[in-house]
N, C-alpha and C positions, 0 to 999 in steps of 0.2 A: 433313642436313635441308634443306628448301627454303629459299629466300631469306627468306620470312616466318617469324616466330617463332610458335610455338604451344605451348600447355601440354601437358604429359604428365601424365595423371591415372592414378594407380595405386589400384586398389580391392582391398583385402584383406579376406577373410572366411573363416569356417569354418562350423561348425554353425549352422544357422538363417539364414544370410545369403543364400541363393539367391533367395528371394522379394523381399527388399529390393533385391538387385541388379537383378532384373527390373523392379521399380517405378522404380528410379533411371533405367534406360535407356529406359523408356517415356516419360520426361519430357524426354529429350535431343533437341534438334532434329537434322534430317538433316545439317546442315553446321555442327557446333559449333566448327570450327577448333581441335580438341584431339584428341590421341591417347589412347586408353584402354588400360590394361594391367590385366587382371583376374587376380588372384592368389588362387585358391581353395586351401583345404587339401583334398587328395584322398589317399585311401589308395593305396599303390603298386600294388595289384591292382585298383583301381577302373577300370572302363571308363566314361569320362565322356562325356556328351552335352551338356555345358555349351554348346558352340558352337551346336548345333541349338536348344536351349531358349532361349538368349539371343537368337538371331536372330529369334525370334517377337516380341520386345519392342523392336526397334530397326530403323531403316532403314540403320544403319551396317554395313559389312562386318565379319563376325566370323570370325577365323581363329585356329588354334592357333599360338602363337609358334614360330618356328624359329630356330636359331642364326644370328646375323648379319642378322636381319631389319632392314631400314631402317625406322625408325619414321616413319610418315606420319600427317598429320592426318586426322581423320574416319574412323578405323579403330579396331577393337577387337582386341586381341591377348590370348589366354588362355594362361597358364602351363600347359604339359603336365604330365601325371602323371609323378612320379618325377624332376622337374627342379627346379633353382633357376635364377633368372634375374637378370641385372643389366643396366644400361644404360650404354653408353659410346660417346661420339662419335656419338650419334644412332642407334645400333644396339642390338638386344637380343643379349645373350650368354647362352647356356644351358649349364648344367652338370648332370651327373648327381648325384643325391642318393646319399649313401652308404647302401646297403641296410641296414646295421647300425644306423644312426642313427634312433632312434624319434622324436626331436623334429622339429618342422617350424618353421623360422624363415624361410620363404620371403618373408613380407611384410617383416620386418626387413631381410633381405638386399637386397631390391629398393629399399625406401625409403632405405636407407643409400647405395646406389649412386646414387640420384637426388640425394641431398644432395651427394655428391661431384662429380657430373657435370652436374647440371641446375640445382640451386639454386633460384632464385626462379621458374623456369618449371615447377617440379614441384608437383603437388598430390597429397596422400595422403589416402585415405578409408578409414576403418576401420569395417567393419560387424560384425554379429553373429558371435560365435565364442567357443569356450572357450579358455582359456589366455591368454597375454600377447603373442603374436606381433604385431608392429607397433608396440609401445610405444617401443622404442629407436629404431627407424627413423624414427618420427614425430618424436621429439625431435631427431634429427640433421637431418632435413629442415627442421624449424622453425628450427633454429639457422642454417641457410643461406638463410633468408628464403623457404622454400617454404611452401605453404599446407597446413594440416592440418584435416580435417573428421572428426568422429567421430559415429557414430550415437548418438542419445540412448539410454542403457542402458534406459530405461523402455520403449522400443519394440523392443529387441533380444530375440530368443528366448534367446540365450546372451550374458551380459553380460561375460564375461572379457576379450575383446579390446577392446571399447569402454572398459570401466572402466580397464583397464591403460594405455590411451593417454591417459586423462584424468588428467594429473598434477597433484597438489595444488599450488596457487599458480602454475600455468603459465598462459600467455596463452590456451591453449585448454581451460581447465578448464571443465567443465560444472557449472552450478548449476540445480537444479530450481526451477521457479516454480509 
């Protein structure tokens, strides 16, 4: 990484999270001094256009992550279909998903690697999605003084991922007002 420190922001989502992701990036300034890692749940046979769609909502460069990408501030990296990803020493590391494994824990895997390798310079955001991916990784990142943000389940199309990340009696527990 460059001499100056910057936050690495991982955004995990599944069903129903695409519009929320676009809304998020439409509010981000052109030079936020943060790197963004987008972790969508995509089927293995899905031909994604997330990069093209997301580019319409931001001035930041949007690219598909590749193995050993050096993470730079003011960039957006998207997890490719059929891969898992971790971060280590300022670089992204990509791994093939086992084709026989039907579960997808891409958000947990990435947030856990952030906890181990970035700690308090890591930010995890959990948006709409079914299932519980992201909950354990969020807990691990929080334990290493990272920042966790979770979409209000009342605004999520699918509440499984946000609700799973909101752990009873945790510092990032959501309470409705």
